[in-house]
C-alpha positions as CSV (number, residue, x, y, z in Angstrom):
1,M,-4.0,26.3,13.3
2,D,-3.5,27.4,16.9
3,A,-2.1,30.9,16.7
4,G,-0.8,30.6,20.3
5,Q,1.4,27.6,19.5
6,L,3.3,28.8,16.4
7,C,7.0,27.8,16.2
8,R,9.8,28.3,13.7
9,E,11.7,25.1,12.9
10,E,15.5,25.1,12.6
11,V,17.3,21.9,11.6
12,F,20.8,20.9,12.6
13,T,22.7,17.8,11.4
14,D,26.1,16.2,11.6
15,S,25.2,14.3,8.3
16,Q,26.1,11.0,10.0
17,V,24.2,10.1,13.1
18,G,21.0,12.2,12.9
19,T,19.3,15.6,13.1
20,I,18.1,17.9,15.8
21,R,15.1,20.1,15.2
22,R,14.8,23.2,17.3
23,L,11.3,24.5,17.6
24,V,11.5,28.2,18.5
25,P,8.2,29.7,19.7
26,V,7.0,32.7,17.7
27,T,4.2,35.2,17.9
28,L,1.5,35.6,15.3
29,Q,3.7,38.3,13.8
30,G,6.7,35.9,13.4
31,E,8.8,37.4,16.2
32,D,10.4,35.2,18.8
33,D,8.1,34.5,21.8
34,P,10.3,34.6,24.9
35,S,7.4,33.5,27.2
36,R,7.7,30.0,25.8
37,A,10.8,27.7,25.8
38,A,12.3,26.2,22.7
39,Q,11.9,22.5,22.2
40,Y,14.5,20.1,20.8
41,V,13.6,17.0,18.8
42,G,16.1,14.4,17.7
43,S,15.8,12.1,14.7
44,T,17.9,9.1,13.7
45,Q,17.3,5.6,12.5
46,I,18.3,2.1,13.6
47,L,19.0,-0.8,11.3
48,T,16.8,-3.9,11.9
49,P,16.5,-7.2,10.0
50,A,13.4,-5.7,8.5
51,G,15.2,-2.5,7.4
52,A,15.8,1.0,8.8
53,L,13.5,2.0,11.6
54,P,13.1,5.8,12.0
55,L,13.2,7.2,15.5
56,N,12.0,10.7,16.6
57,F,12.4,11.7,20.3
58,E,12.3,14.8,22.5
59,I,15.6,15.9,23.9
60,P,15.4,17.7,27.3
61,A,17.6,20.7,26.7
62,G,17.8,24.5,27.2
63,S,20.3,25.1,24.4
64,L,21.6,23.6,21.2
65,A,24.8,22.6,23.0
66,E,22.8,20.7,25.6
67,A,20.7,19.0,22.9
68,V,23.8,17.8,21.1
69,A,25.3,16.5,24.4
70,G,22.0,14.8,25.3
71,F,21.3,13.4,21.8
72,G,22.9,9.9,22.6
73,D,21.1,9.4,25.9
74,A,17.7,10.5,24.4
75,A,18.2,8.2,21.4
76,R,19.1,5.2,23.6
77,L,15.9,5.8,25.7
78,A,13.9,6.0,22.5
79,V,15.4,2.7,21.3
80,D,14.6,1.1,24.6
81,Q,11.0,2.4,24.5
82,T,10.5,1.3,20.9
83,M,11.9,-2.2,21.6
84,E,9.5,-2.6,24.6
85,E,6.6,-1.5,22.4
86,L,7.6,-4.0,19.8
87,R,7.8,-6.8,22.4
88,E,4.3,-5.8,23.6
89,M,2.9,-5.9,20.1
90,Q,4.5,-9.4,19.7
91,R,2.9,-10.6,23.0
92,Q,-0.5,-9.2,21.8
93,A,-0.2,-10.9,18.4
94,A,0.8,-14.2,20.1
95,S,-2.2,-14.1,22.4
96,Q,-4.5,-13.8,19.4
97,I,-3.7,-17.3,18.1
98,V,-7.0,-19.1,17.3
99,V,-7.5,-22.2,19.5
100,P,-10.1,-24.7,18.3
101,K,-13.2,-24.9,20.5
102,S,-13.5,-28.1,22.7
103,G,-15.3,-30.9,21.1
104,M,-14.2,-30.0,17.6
105,N,-12.7,-32.7,15.5
106,P,-8.9,-32.2,15.3
107,G,-8.9,-34.0,11.9
108,G,-11.1,-31.3,10.4
109,L,-13.7,-32.5,7.9
110,G,-16.0,-35.5,7.9
111,G,-15.8,-36.4,11.5
112,M,-13.1,-39.0,10.7
113,G,-10.3,-37.3,12.8
114,G,-6.7,-38.1,13.0
115,G,-5.9,-37.2,9.4
116,K,-5.7,-40.9,8.4
117,I,-6.9,-42.3,5.1
118,R,-9.5,-45.0,5.6
119,M,-10.2,-47.6,3.0
120,P,-13.7,-49.2,2.7
């Protein structure tokens, strides 16, 4: 562990929409470290056809009150970024579709082609 990056974690929730974690910097002795700013991290989930998708995102704030006020905007930004990442993953998956090499028989086996049954 990096002794210079220790934090105490405090969790706040409204038991409906999500949670806010406040990461309070501390010294190696466990005392608050005023030389570093606290960080606020929001957590919620969105419902998708595939089920619940958890979201974690930073909330730019200097206090818990600011974090609560900024929760919605930070969550919307996280949803937008997540949706864009999903669209990019879909584009990448679609571009990996295997295309037969030129000159290959579209019928597959035996060089007969066309998928038609031939009688002798």
